[in-house]
N, C-alpha and C positions, 0 to 999 in steps of 0.2 A: 603596641610595642614595636620599636624600630627593628629593621633587619639586623643591624649591628648588635643590638642588645640580645635579640633572639640567638644570634650566632655565638655570642659570648656565653650565654646561659647554657646552650647546647654543649659548647666546649667544656665548660665547668663540669657539667654532668658526666661527660665522657671521661674526663681526667679523674674525677672522683671515683667513678666506677672502676676504672683501670687500677687506681691505687688500692681500692678495696679488694679486687679480685686477684691482683698479681703483686704481692708484697715487694718483689725485687724492683719494681718500677719506682718505689718510694726513694730509692738511693741511686737510681740510674736514669738520668734525663734522656739519654740517647735511646734507651729501650722504650721509655714512655713515648717519646716523639715518634719513633718508628711505629709503635702500636697505633697511635692516633692516626698517623698518615696511612697505614695499611687499611684502616677502617674507611677513611675518606676515599682512598683509591678504589676500594670495593664499591662504596656508595656511588661514586661518580663513574664507575666502570672505565677507569683509566687503563689503557693498554700499553703505554710506553713511556719512556723517560721524558721525551719531548712534550708529550701531552701533559704529564705530571708538572713539568716546568711551566707550561702555559697556565695551568690551573693555579700553581703556586704564585706566579707573577700577578695573576688577576685577583688574588686574595681568596680564592675558593678553597685552597688548601691552607690549613692552619699554620700560622707563623710559629716557628720553634720557640722564639722568645716569649710569645704569648702563652704557649703551652707550659713553659717552665714558670712563668709568672703566676699562672693559675695554680700550678702545683704548689708553689711556695705559699701562696695565700691559703690554700686548703690545709696545708700542713701547719701553718701558723694558727689557724682557727680550730683545727681538729687533731689533737695529739695522737689519736688512734691511727691516723694516716701517715705519721712520721716514720721514717726509716731508721735503721740502726745507726747511721752516721749523723743523723740530724742533731742529736745532742752534742756530739763531738764537735761538729762544725760551729755550733753556737757557743760552746765553751771556749774555743780559741778565737772567736770573732774579734774580741777586743785587742788581742795580741796582734792579729793580722792587720787590723785598722792602724795600729801604731807603726807597724813595719812599713805599711804602704805610705803612711804619712811621712816617714823618714826618708823615703826614696827621693 
């Protein structure tokens, strides 16, 4: 298994665990991202913001877009991981698509 695949699998497991343990993360990507980053900061023993930024630049810290993409896929496939606003977002999705199309 390649390094990239291992990293993605590990991130998926961390996001899934976070969604199971902390239901508020299901509706708040910022909280979820910070939680994942806090774990990575601890794992890498990062002590400052510049060190964090270096790790982020080098791809050792998870990209926030990837974290949210993994969360969306998990929620799509696992209804029990969906938050309270998931249904509302999907109910208005068509309306929003039309509004954006009309811009």
